[in-house]
BATORFI-445476 format. One line per 3 residues: for each residue x, y negated, z of C-alpha. Coordinates in nm, 4 decimals. Layout:
BEGIN
X/Y/Z  ...
//
This chain:
BEGIN
11.4411/-6.8454/9.9785  11.0720/-6.8233/10.0609  11.1622/-6.7281/10.4189
11.4015/-7.0220/10.4365  11.1339/-7.2660/10.3229  10.8747/-7.1183/10.5599
11.1194/-7.1542/10.8496  11.1933/-7.5151/10.7608  10.8257/-7.5894/10.7134
10.7550/-7.4581/11.0652  11.0351/-7.6702/11.2082  10.9023/-7.9694/11.0151
10.5545/-7.9155/11.1607  10.6951/-7.8978/11.5144  10.8858/-8.2215/11.4595
10.5766/-8.3991/11.3271  10.3646/-8.2577/11.6077  10.6019/-8.3989/11.8677
10.5603/-8.7483/11.7234  10.1889/-8.7104/11.6507  10.1283/-8.6394/12.0199
10.2949/-8.9697/12.1055  10.1137/-9.1643/11.8342  9.7644/-9.0273/11.8870
9.7318/-9.0986/12.2560  9.3974/-9.1629/12.4223  9.3935/-9.5354/12.3525
9.4888/-9.4994/11.9878  9.2309/-9.2258/11.9247  8.9584/-9.4463/12.0706
9.0809/-9.7346/11.8566  9.0748/-9.5171/11.5444  8.7244/-9.4015/11.6285
8.5981/-9.7588/11.6396  8.8131/-9.8602/11.3440  8.6841/-9.5941/11.1072
8.3338/-9.6476/11.2341  8.3591/-10.0181/11.1620  8.5027/-9.9579/10.8153
8.2316/-9.7041/10.7355  7.9636/-9.9424/10.8561  8.1063/-10.2292/10.6515
8.1324/-10.0009/10.3466  7.7685/-9.8979/10.3829  7.6625/-10.2616/10.4126
7.8572/-10.3511/10.0982  7.7052/-10.0865/9.8710  7.3479/-10.2290/9.8548
7.4901/-10.5634/9.7440  7.6534/-10.4148/9.4328  7.4947/-10.4338/9.0900
7.5189/-10.1471/8.8397  7.7188/-10.1559/8.5182  7.9507/-10.4448/8.6048
8.2973/-10.4644/8.4503  8.4495/-10.5816/8.7803  8.3429/-10.2711/8.9690
8.4822/-10.0499/8.6958  8.8210/-10.2151/8.7261  8.8079/-10.1622/9.1027
8.7600/-9.7909/9.0366  9.0444/-9.7929/8.7841  9.2792/-9.9482/9.0411
9.1655/-9.7081/9.3143  9.2199/-9.3956/9.1063  9.5566/-9.5277/8.9941
9.6654/-9.5717/9.3557  9.5413/-9.2363/9.4886  9.8051/-9.0211/9.3106
10.0832/-9.2335/9.4601  10.0079/-9.0846/9.8043  10.1741/-8.7560/9.8946
10.5316/-8.7131/9.7761  10.7263/-8.3967/9.6972  10.8512/-8.2488/10.0270
11.1542/-8.0319/9.9462  11.2822/-8.0225/10.3090  11.6343/-8.0077/10.1650
11.9067/-8.1006/10.4131  12.2465/-8.2606/10.3689  12.4563/-7.9379/10.4084
12.2481/-7.7501/10.1473  12.4631/-7.8493/9.8444  12.7518/-7.6615/10.0102
12.5798/-7.3544/10.1544  12.3060/-7.3018/9.8927  12.5034/-7.3925/9.5824
12.5729/-7.0247/9.4907  12.1965/-6.9564/9.4991  12.1335/-7.1202/9.1622
11.8603/-6.8846/9.0497  11.7034/-6.8363/9.3920  11.6684/-7.2097/9.4517
11.3954/-7.2157/9.1865  11.1783/-6.9996/9.4138  11.2517/-7.2362/9.7011
11.1417/-7.5366/9.4958  10.8312/-7.3515/9.3799  10.7295/-7.3009/9.7431
10.8057/-7.6656/9.8187  10.6057/-7.7826/9.5196  10.3080/-7.5633/9.6124
10.3155/-7.6938/9.9697  10.3326/-8.0548/9.8495  10.0601/-7.9920/9.5918
9.8172/-7.8588/9.8520  9.8692/-8.1566/10.0816  9.8580/-8.3999/9.7898
9.5369/-8.2549/9.6513  9.3722/-8.2793/9.9936  9.4555/-8.6509/10.0017
9.3294/-8.6858/9.6443  8.9979/-8.5146/9.7144  8.9440/-8.7257/10.0270
9.0210/-9.0431/9.8317  8.7776/-8.9379/9.5584  8.5055/-8.8698/9.8151
8.5588/-9.2179/9.9592  8.5160/-9.3794/9.6175  8.2203/-9.1617/9.5145
7.9443/-9.3677/9.6872  8.0865/-9.6804/9.5244  8.0891/-9.5104/9.1852
7.7363/-9.3690/9.2210  7.6065/-9.7145/9.3144  7.7643/-9.8938/9.0188
7.7543/-9.6208/8.7516  7.5022/-9.3660/8.6253  7.6733/-9.0349/8.6969
7.5323/-8.6876/8.6622  7.6573/-8.3691/8.8248  7.8835/-8.2874/8.5303
8.0391/-8.6336/8.5353  8.1065/-8.6066/8.9099  8.2784/-8.2708/8.8638
8.4825/-8.4188/8.5774  8.5921/-8.7079/8.8017  8.7140/-8.4709/9.0717
8.8950/-8.2515/8.8194  9.0577/-8.5568/8.6626  9.1878/-8.6704/9.0007
9.3202/-8.3210/9.0810  9.4952/-8.2785/8.7440  9.6419/-8.6293/8.7649
9.7923/-8.5509/9.1042  9.9470/-8.2301/8.9691  10.0905/-8.4328/8.6803
10.2359/-8.6860/8.9252  10.4006/-8.4174/9.1392  10.5612/-8.2618/8.8327
10.7141/-8.6011/8.7593  10.8548/-8.6160/9.1134  11.0114/-8.2745/9.0548
11.1583/-8.4017/8.7307  11.3073/-8.6995/8.9141  11.5507/-8.4777/9.1145
11.6889/-8.2757/8.8216  12.0228/-8.3048/8.6442  11.8844/-8.3840/8.3012
11.6063/-8.6275/8.3897  11.6930/-8.7497/8.7376  11.8910/-9.0561/8.6315
11.6073/-9.2036/8.4225  11.4691/-9.3904/8.7221  11.2890/-9.6694/8.5382
11.1215/-9.4272/8.3009  11.0078/-9.2102/8.5908  10.8606/-9.5059/8.7822
10.6772/-9.6159/8.4670  10.5308/-9.2674/8.4274  10.4259/-9.2614/8.7936
10.1898/-9.5499/8.7217  10.1180/-9.5172/8.3499  9.9811/-9.1606/8.3511
9.7242/-9.2146/8.6314  9.6328/-9.5513/8.4778  9.5611/-9.3971/8.1370
9.3442/-9.1254/8.2903  9.1581/-9.3811/8.5056  9.1000/-9.6164/8.2104
8.9589/-9.3331/8.0001  8.7387/-9.2173/8.2903  8.5793/-9.5471/8.3847
8.5923/-9.7512/8.0663  8.4950/-9.4730/7.8253  8.3580/-9.1537/7.9820
8.4515/-8.9160/8.2705  8.4794/-8.6240/8.0283  8.7158/-8.8213/7.8075
8.9167/-8.9054/8.1179  8.9419/-8.5353/8.2042  9.0653/-8.4598/7.8537
9.3270/-8.7341/7.8751  9.4458/-8.6107/8.2157  9.4763/-8.2510/8.0909
9.6640/-8.3577/7.7768  9.9042/-8.5699/7.9800  9.9679/-8.2840/8.2226
10.0348/-8.0379/7.9410  10.2641/-8.2876/7.7682  10.4603/-8.3523/8.0889
10.4986/-7.9803/8.1653  10.6067/-7.8970/7.8087  10.8463/-8.1886/7.7654
11.0140/-8.1749/8.1061  11.1142/-7.8101/8.1157  11.4851/-7.8224/8.1958
11.4541/-7.8691/8.5716  11.7961/-7.7732/8.7103  11.8281/-7.9284/9.0518
12.0553/-8.2269/9.1115  12.1585/-8.1752/9.4729  12.2622/-8.5350/9.5327
11.9304/-8.6721/9.4112  11.7350/-8.4044/9.5982  11.9060/-8.4820/9.9289
11.8594/-8.8573/9.8815  11.4937/-8.8168/9.7848  11.4153/-8.6077/10.0928
11.6017/-8.8503/10.3179  11.4017/-9.1412/10.1755  11.0770/-8.9521/10.2265
11.1554/-8.8654/10.5871  11.2730/-9.2201/10.6558  10.9342/-9.3516/10.5447
10.7692/-9.1009/10.7817  10.9975/-9.2045/11.0681  10.9255/-9.5709/11.0023
10.5555/-9.5006/11.0476  10.6211/-9.3233/11.3774  10.8510/-9.6068/11.4807
10.5498/-9.8394/11.4779  10.4233/-9.6555/11.7868  10.7251/-9.5030/11.9582
11.1040/-9.5100/11.9559  11.2534/-9.2954/11.6790  11.6315/-9.2422/11.6965
11.6541/-9.1984/11.3185  11.5350/-9.5550/11.2607  11.7904/-9.8103/11.3711
11.7053/-10.1792/11.3821  11.9351/-10.4718/11.2995  12.0319/-10.7470/11.5397
12.0558/-11.1014/11.4068  12.0239/-11.4545/11.5382  11.6753/-11.6054/11.5165
11.6924/-11.9790/11.5791  11.3193/-12.0213/11.5238  11.2505/-11.7990/11.8253
11.4117/-12.0422/12.0710  11.0945/-12.2505/12.0826  10.8821/-11.9406/12.1395
11.1042/-11.8271/12.4273  11.0916/-12.1731/12.5858  10.7121/-12.1779/12.5588
10.6686/-11.8290/12.7032  10.9121/-11.8747/12.9909  10.8825/-12.0861/13.3054
11.1798/-12.3046/13.4085  11.3863/-12.1723/13.7004  11.2089/-11.8337/13.6852
11.4619/-11.5597/13.5945  11.2006/-11.2894/13.5412  10.9945/-11.5138/13.3182
11.2975/-11.5854/13.0999  11.3912/-11.2171/13.0805  11.0414/-11.1099/12.9815
11.0111/-11.3879/12.7237  11.3391/-11.2906/12.5568  11.2542/-10.9209/12.5765
10.9213/-10.9816/12.4060  11.0725/-11.1860/12.1239  11.3781/-10.9647/12.0691
11.2132/-10.6250/12.1087  11.0892/-10.5150/11.7671  10.8981/-10.2294/11.9288
10.6745/-10.4526/12.1399  10.6459/-10.7714/11.9350  10.6336/-10.5778/11.6085
10.3419/-10.3556/11.7037  10.1547/-10.6502/11.8588  10.2020/-10.8512/11.5411
10.0814/-10.5652/11.3227  9.7819/-10.4989/11.5471  9.6911/-10.8670/11.5346
9.7051/-10.8799/11.1550  9.5102/-10.5550/11.1265  9.2468/-10.6783/11.3700
9.2127/-11.0087/11.1856  9.1629/-10.8331/10.8525  8.9042/-10.5899/10.9891
8.6921/-10.8451/11.1761  8.7134/-11.0816/10.8786  8.5693/-10.8177/10.6461
8.3073/-10.6857/10.8877  7.9640/-10.8482/10.8622  7.8455/-11.0550/11.1560
7.6802/-10.8569/11.4329  7.7425/-10.6600/11.7472  8.0019/-10.4367/11.5791
8.2092/-10.7390/11.4869  8.2124/-10.8498/11.8499  8.3000/-10.4981/11.9698
8.5966/-10.4843/11.7311  8.7220/-10.8221/11.8539  8.7049/-10.7047/12.2153
8.8684/-10.3725/12.1273  9.1662/-10.5277/11.9504  9.2223/-10.7755/12.2331
9.2359/-10.4807/12.4744  9.4731/-10.2841/12.2502  9.7058/-10.5786/12.2046
9.7194/-10.6467/12.5767  9.7759/-10.2777/12.6545  10.0807/-10.2642/12.4266
10.2510/-10.5260/12.6445  10.2439/-10.3114/12.9570  10.5615/-10.1051/12.8834
10.7525/-10.4337/12.8865  10.7069/-10.4642/13.2638  10.9531/-10.1932/13.3674
11.2025/-10.2487/13.0861  11.4635/-10.3856/13.3291  11.3955/-10.1471/13.6185
11.6966/-9.9334/13.5259  11.9253/-10.2387/13.5302  12.0810/-10.2571/13.8747
12.1653/-10.6273/13.8449  11.7990/-10.7277/13.8298  11.7508/-10.5919/14.1823
11.9967/-10.8376/14.3347  11.8258/-11.1515/14.2051  11.7643/-11.3963/14.4934
11.3954/-11.4244/14.4156  11.0840/-11.3115/14.5986  10.9632/-10.9580/14.5263
10.6258/-11.0771/14.4037  10.7792/-11.3218/14.1553  10.8357/-11.0474/13.8986
10.4665/-10.9589/13.8897  10.3586/-11.3217/13.8679  10.5993/-11.3973/13.5827
10.4891/-11.0891/13.3942  10.1228/-11.1824/13.4348  10.1991/-11.5302/13.2986
10.3558/-11.3758/12.9880  10.0570/-11.1434/12.9490  9.8162/-11.4332/12.9748
9.9955/-11.6476/12.7151  10.0538/-11.3760/12.4566  9.7108/-11.2199/12.4952
9.5402/-11.5590/12.4739  9.7136/-11.6452/12.1460  9.6433/-11.3064/11.9884
9.2831/-11.3132/12.1110  9.2323/-11.6592/11.9614  9.3655/-11.5449/11.6220
9.1486/-11.2317/11.6128  8.8395/-11.4226/11.7253  8.9104/-11.6966/11.4709
8.9220/-11.4404/11.1904  8.5776/-11.3119/11.2916  8.4219/-11.6127/11.1190
8.4294/-11.3873/10.8141  8.4151/-11.4639/10.4469  8.0585/-11.5904/10.4984
8.1807/-11.8543/10.7512  7.9496/-11.7479/11.0341  8.0288/-12.0143/11.2954
7.7857/-11.8802/11.5536  7.9638/-11.5420/11.5433  8.2970/-11.7212/11.5846
8.1724/-11.9153/11.8873  8.0339/-11.6003/12.0515  8.3575/-11.4090/11.9968
8.5667/-11.6963/12.1330  8.3635/-11.7019/12.4545  8.3933/-11.3240/12.4920
8.7672/-11.3405/12.4153  8.8232/-11.5993/12.6898  8.6323/-11.3893/12.9424
8.8121/-11.0692/12.8429  9.1575/-11.2274/12.8618  9.0796/-11.3573/13.2109
8.9573/-11.0156/13.3259  9.2553/-10.8328/13.1760  9.5234/-11.0611/13.3149
9.3771/-11.1287/13.6581  9.2154/-10.7988/13.7539  9.2891/-10.5016/13.5282
9.6613/-10.5580/13.4842  9.7061/-10.6472/13.8507  9.5879/-10.2962/13.9304
9.8140/-10.1486/13.6596  10.1177/-10.3369/13.7874  10.0547/-10.2227/14.1439
10.0437/-9.8628/14.0231  10.3733/-9.9110/13.8413  10.5325/-10.0555/14.1549
10.4225/-9.7569/14.3615
//
């Protein structure tokens, strides 16, 4: 069973690696570099403004350490045919689940430690913490995550698997109790509460015979959430979208398209109907608006505005050759250069709207109107450069 899990884990890594290579392309890596840099800079600018021993900051820490254990689910890697072929291996399947739980625990604890490190500067700024208290905080987070993973194991067993509401309550209640004791009383008390809860969970939930139906469904749900993340960046066959009539989009299509221009109409409808293109542009716009809104005014704010405008415009480029494989588009009685002109018009309209929204959000929570004006001017210049020069070169390369 250990060999079986190791084989499936290797196959799982290869599958993830194939999608990771598509997600983390050059443009996205550069965007992440600036994104994390901007968040780190904003975080560092926020810390000096905090006052020690405030009840609000303690509740922020309570919420944070309640959310951290929710990341990193139990990865059993169980497949749909397993209830048939592995059913005789009743005793051996326990070793398989032990390997799966250890694998999930390692990954989950890494996420937990990273999340604790992120919150540590905030905690040291607002609370008086010694070395022992810091160690206790890390141990509390680690034990709480182990407690949470044991509950996920319990949720796919025959005896306890059907108590869904109780399990969901425990997912949130146990980390919340440990976080409340840590930040409202004392970190050492929080460690004691976390250890007691973990011992109680392990002692009470001991009958852990696997429910194959629940195990298969749980693993399918976990992988579907992973595929949905990948589907934000590339096409994943396992995630199928739904087609439905959107009457509100008629006005958008009419605004994006030019009358008596077939290519303009095709591109406008493709942009509105394609969840891959319009979806990722919408999410990038919202993400960019949130980041520039939270960043303090300065050169980094302007850089982030320019970066997100470039990323949004770049995501539109795959739309150009969407109809190249359709033979009927090549017999349209239109000039050959009309396709490029219509596509550039769509690029200009969409990019201008998204750039305006991102630049508008850069006013920030401090309502810095001078920063907003500067970013609007830069956004106008960048949109003009992208649509008239940069993408003309890109389109010519695609034609060749």
